[in-house]
PyMOL CGO cylinders between C-alpha atoms (Angstrom):
from pymol import cmd
from pymol.cgo import CYLINDER

trace = [
    CYLINDER, 63.50, 106.10, 330.98, 62.86, 104.25, 327.75, 0.3, 1, 1, 1, 1, 1, 1,
    CYLINDER, 62.86, 104.25, 327.75, 66.32, 102.64, 327.96, 0.3, 1, 1, 1, 1, 1, 1,
    CYLINDER, 66.32, 102.64, 327.96, 65.58, 101.18, 331.39, 0.3, 1, 1, 1, 1, 1, 1,
    CYLINDER, 65.58, 101.18, 331.39, 62.23, 99.85, 330.26, 0.3, 1, 1, 1, 1, 1, 1,
    CYLINDER, 62.23, 99.85, 330.26, 63.86, 98.18, 327.25, 0.3, 1, 1, 1, 1, 1, 1,
    CYLINDER, 63.86, 98.18, 327.25, 66.53, 96.70, 329.50, 0.3, 1, 1, 1, 1, 1, 1,
    CYLINDER, 66.53, 96.70, 329.50, 63.92, 95.31, 331.91, 0.3, 1, 1, 1, 1, 1, 1,
    CYLINDER, 63.92, 95.31, 331.91, 61.93, 94.00, 328.93, 0.3, 1, 1, 1, 1, 1, 1,
    CYLINDER, 61.93, 94.00, 328.93, 64.96, 92.17, 327.58, 0.3, 1, 1, 1, 1, 1, 1,
    CYLINDER, 64.96, 92.17, 327.58, 65.81, 90.66, 330.97, 0.3, 1, 1, 1, 1, 1, 1,
    CYLINDER, 65.81, 90.66, 330.97, 62.20, 89.58, 331.58, 0.3, 1, 1, 1, 1, 1, 1,
    CYLINDER, 62.20, 89.58, 331.58, 62.05, 87.91, 328.16, 0.3, 1, 1, 1, 1, 1, 1,
    CYLINDER, 62.05, 87.91, 328.16, 65.28, 86.05, 328.92, 0.3, 1, 1, 1, 1, 1, 1,
    CYLINDER, 65.28, 86.05, 328.92, 63.86, 84.90, 332.27, 0.3, 1, 1, 1, 1, 1, 1,
    CYLINDER, 63.86, 84.90, 332.27, 60.61, 83.79, 330.63, 0.3, 1, 1, 1, 1, 1, 1,
    CYLINDER, 60.61, 83.79, 330.63, 62.58, 81.87, 327.99, 0.3, 1, 1, 1, 1, 1, 1,
    CYLINDER, 62.58, 81.87, 327.99, 64.67, 80.18, 330.68, 0.3, 1, 1, 1, 1, 1, 1,
    CYLINDER, 64.67, 80.18, 330.68, 61.49, 79.24, 332.57, 0.3, 1, 1, 1, 1, 1, 1,
    CYLINDER, 61.49, 79.24, 332.57, 59.83, 77.79, 329.46, 0.3, 1, 1, 1, 1, 1, 1,
    CYLINDER, 59.83, 77.79, 329.46, 62.93, 75.84, 328.41, 0.3, 1, 1, 1, 1, 1, 1,
    CYLINDER, 62.93, 75.84, 328.41, 63.32, 74.47, 331.94, 0.3, 1, 1, 1, 1, 1, 1,
    CYLINDER, 63.32, 74.47, 331.94, 59.67, 73.37, 332.11, 0.3, 1, 1, 1, 1, 1, 1,
    CYLINDER, 59.67, 73.37, 332.11, 59.59, 71.86, 328.60, 0.3, 1, 1, 1, 1, 1, 1,
    CYLINDER, 59.59, 71.86, 328.60, 62.93, 70.00, 328.71, 0.3, 1, 1, 1, 1, 1, 1,
    CYLINDER, 62.93, 70.00, 328.71, 62.46, 67.59, 331.50, 0.3, 1, 1, 1, 1, 1, 1,
    CYLINDER, 62.46, 67.59, 331.50, 61.86, 66.81, 335.12, 0.3, 1, 1, 1, 1, 1, 1,
    CYLINDER, 61.86, 66.81, 335.12, 60.98, 70.01, 336.89, 0.3, 1, 1, 1, 1, 1, 1,
    CYLINDER, 60.98, 70.01, 336.89, 61.96, 71.00, 340.40, 0.3, 1, 1, 1, 1, 1, 1,
    CYLINDER, 61.96, 71.00, 340.40, 59.08, 73.22, 341.60, 0.3, 1, 1, 1, 1, 1, 1,
    CYLINDER, 59.08, 73.22, 341.60, 61.39, 75.47, 343.64, 0.3, 1, 1, 1, 1, 1, 1,
    CYLINDER, 61.39, 75.47, 343.64, 63.59, 76.29, 340.64, 0.3, 1, 1, 1, 1, 1, 1,
    CYLINDER, 63.59, 76.29, 340.64, 60.59, 76.75, 338.32, 0.3, 1, 1, 1, 1, 1, 1,
    CYLINDER, 60.59, 76.75, 338.32, 58.94, 79.07, 340.85, 0.3, 1, 1, 1, 1, 1, 1,
    CYLINDER, 58.94, 79.07, 340.85, 62.16, 81.04, 341.25, 0.3, 1, 1, 1, 1, 1, 1,
    CYLINDER, 62.16, 81.04, 341.25, 62.50, 81.51, 337.49, 0.3, 1, 1, 1, 1, 1, 1,
    CYLINDER, 62.50, 81.51, 337.49, 58.89, 82.59, 337.13, 0.3, 1, 1, 1, 1, 1, 1,
    CYLINDER, 58.89, 82.59, 337.13, 59.09, 85.03, 340.05, 0.3, 1, 1, 1, 1, 1, 1,
    CYLINDER, 59.09, 85.03, 340.05, 62.27, 86.48, 338.54, 0.3, 1, 1, 1, 1, 1, 1,
    CYLINDER, 62.27, 86.48, 338.54, 60.36, 86.99, 335.30, 0.3, 1, 1, 1, 1, 1, 1,
    CYLINDER, 60.36, 86.99, 335.30, 57.58, 88.80, 337.18, 0.3, 1, 1, 1, 1, 1, 1,
    CYLINDER, 57.58, 88.80, 337.18, 60.03, 91.00, 339.10, 0.3, 1, 1, 1, 1, 1, 1,
    CYLINDER, 60.03, 91.00, 339.10, 61.53, 92.12, 335.79, 0.3, 1, 1, 1, 1, 1, 1,
    CYLINDER, 61.53, 92.12, 335.79, 58.20, 92.52, 333.97, 0.3, 1, 1, 1, 1, 1, 1,
    CYLINDER, 58.20, 92.52, 333.97, 56.53, 94.73, 336.59, 0.3, 1, 1, 1, 1, 1, 1,
    CYLINDER, 56.53, 94.73, 336.59, 59.05, 97.64, 336.33, 0.3, 1, 1, 1, 1, 1, 1,
    CYLINDER, 59.05, 97.64, 336.33, 58.72, 97.44, 332.55, 0.3, 1, 1, 1, 1, 1, 1,
    CYLINDER, 58.72, 97.44, 332.55, 54.99, 97.97, 332.78, 0.3, 1, 1, 1, 1, 1, 1,
    CYLINDER, 54.99, 97.97, 332.78, 55.38, 100.86, 335.23, 0.3, 1, 1, 1, 1, 1, 1,
    CYLINDER, 55.38, 100.86, 335.23, 58.06, 102.55, 333.12, 0.3, 1, 1, 1, 1, 1, 1,
    CYLINDER, 58.06, 102.55, 333.12, 56.08, 102.24, 329.88, 0.3, 1, 1, 1, 1, 1, 1,
    CYLINDER, 56.08, 102.24, 329.88, 52.76, 103.37, 331.38, 0.3, 1, 1, 1, 1, 1, 1,
    CYLINDER, 52.76, 103.37, 331.38, 52.24, 107.10, 330.97, 0.3, 1, 1, 1, 1, 1, 1,
    CYLINDER, 52.24, 107.10, 330.97, 51.82, 108.84, 334.30, 0.3, 1, 1, 1, 1, 1, 1,
    CYLINDER, 51.82, 108.84, 334.30, 49.54, 111.51, 332.86, 0.3, 1, 1, 1, 1, 1, 1,
    CYLINDER, 49.54, 111.51, 332.86, 46.38, 111.36, 330.77, 0.3, 1, 1, 1, 1, 1, 1,
    CYLINDER, 46.38, 111.36, 330.77, 46.59, 111.86, 327.03, 0.3, 1, 1, 1, 1, 1, 1,
    CYLINDER, 46.59, 111.86, 327.03, 44.93, 115.26, 327.33, 0.3, 1, 1, 1, 1, 1, 1,
    CYLINDER, 44.93, 115.26, 327.33, 47.50, 116.45, 329.87, 0.3, 1, 1, 1, 1, 1, 1,
    CYLINDER, 47.50, 116.45, 329.87, 50.38, 115.23, 327.68, 0.3, 1, 1, 1, 1, 1, 1,
    CYLINDER, 50.38, 115.23, 327.68, 48.89, 116.95, 324.63, 0.3, 1, 1, 1, 1, 1, 1,
    CYLINDER, 48.89, 116.95, 324.63, 48.45, 120.19, 326.59, 0.3, 1, 1, 1, 1, 1, 1,
    CYLINDER, 48.45, 120.19, 326.59, 52.08, 120.11, 327.72, 0.3, 1, 1, 1, 1, 1, 1,
    CYLINDER, 52.08, 120.11, 327.72, 53.24, 119.53, 324.14, 0.3, 1, 1, 1, 1, 1, 1,
    CYLINDER, 53.24, 119.53, 324.14, 51.17, 122.45, 322.87, 0.3, 1, 1, 1, 1, 1, 1,
    CYLINDER, 51.17, 122.45, 322.87, 52.47, 124.70, 325.66, 0.3, 1, 1, 1, 1, 1, 1,
    CYLINDER, 52.47, 124.70, 325.66, 56.06, 123.73, 324.86, 0.3, 1, 1, 1, 1, 1, 1,
    CYLINDER, 56.06, 123.73, 324.86, 55.47, 124.46, 321.16, 0.3, 1, 1, 1, 1, 1, 1,
    CYLINDER, 55.47, 124.46, 321.16, 54.01, 127.90, 322.04, 0.3, 1, 1, 1, 1, 1, 1,
    CYLINDER, 54.01, 127.90, 322.04, 57.01, 128.72, 324.26, 0.3, 1, 1, 1, 1, 1, 1,
    CYLINDER, 57.01, 128.72, 324.26, 59.47, 127.69, 321.56, 0.3, 1, 1, 1, 1, 1, 1,
    CYLINDER, 59.47, 127.69, 321.56, 57.61, 129.73, 318.98, 0.3, 1, 1, 1, 1, 1, 1,
    CYLINDER, 57.61, 129.73, 318.98, 57.56, 132.82, 321.22, 0.3, 1, 1, 1, 1, 1, 1,
    CYLINDER, 57.56, 132.82, 321.22, 61.25, 132.32, 322.00, 0.3, 1, 1, 1, 1, 1, 1,
    CYLINDER, 61.25, 132.32, 322.00, 62.02, 132.22, 318.26, 0.3, 1, 1, 1, 1, 1, 1,
    CYLINDER, 62.02, 132.22, 318.26, 60.01, 135.43, 317.70, 0.3, 1, 1, 1, 1, 1, 1,
    CYLINDER, 60.01, 135.43, 317.70, 62.00, 137.45, 320.27, 0.3, 1, 1, 1, 1, 1, 1,
    CYLINDER, 62.00, 137.45, 320.27, 64.93, 139.47, 318.92, 0.3, 1, 1, 1, 1, 1, 1,
    CYLINDER, 64.93, 139.47, 318.92, 68.35, 138.29, 320.09, 0.3, 1, 1, 1, 1, 1, 1,
    CYLINDER, 68.35, 138.29, 320.09, 69.74, 140.11, 323.11, 0.3, 1, 1, 1, 1, 1, 1,
    CYLINDER, 69.74, 140.11, 323.11, 72.30, 142.77, 322.28, 0.3, 1, 1, 1, 1, 1, 1,
    CYLINDER, 72.30, 142.77, 322.28, 75.77, 143.02, 323.74, 0.3, 1, 1, 1, 1, 1, 1,
    CYLINDER, 75.77, 143.02, 323.74, 74.71, 146.08, 325.79, 0.3, 1, 1, 1, 1, 1, 1,
    CYLINDER, 74.71, 146.08, 325.79, 77.30, 148.49, 324.36, 0.3, 1, 1, 1, 1, 1, 1,
]
cmd.load_cgo(trace, "trace")
């Protein structure tokens, strides 16, 4: 998930840079400028959704604690014998 968000972040930054260079350098065609800016937005929105946690901090902390308890209890169990 983090890889996709970084990829979308990189693409959105490239689109924003292209938009800014296009606007700063010279005569601007509004259709092209709008297209570049909308492309930036379409790449930035998935980045924000992928980076936003879907659960509250308390729920994430509870899941981490539960996982740590399960791993600890798994480590405490004796290994299964071969059955012979």
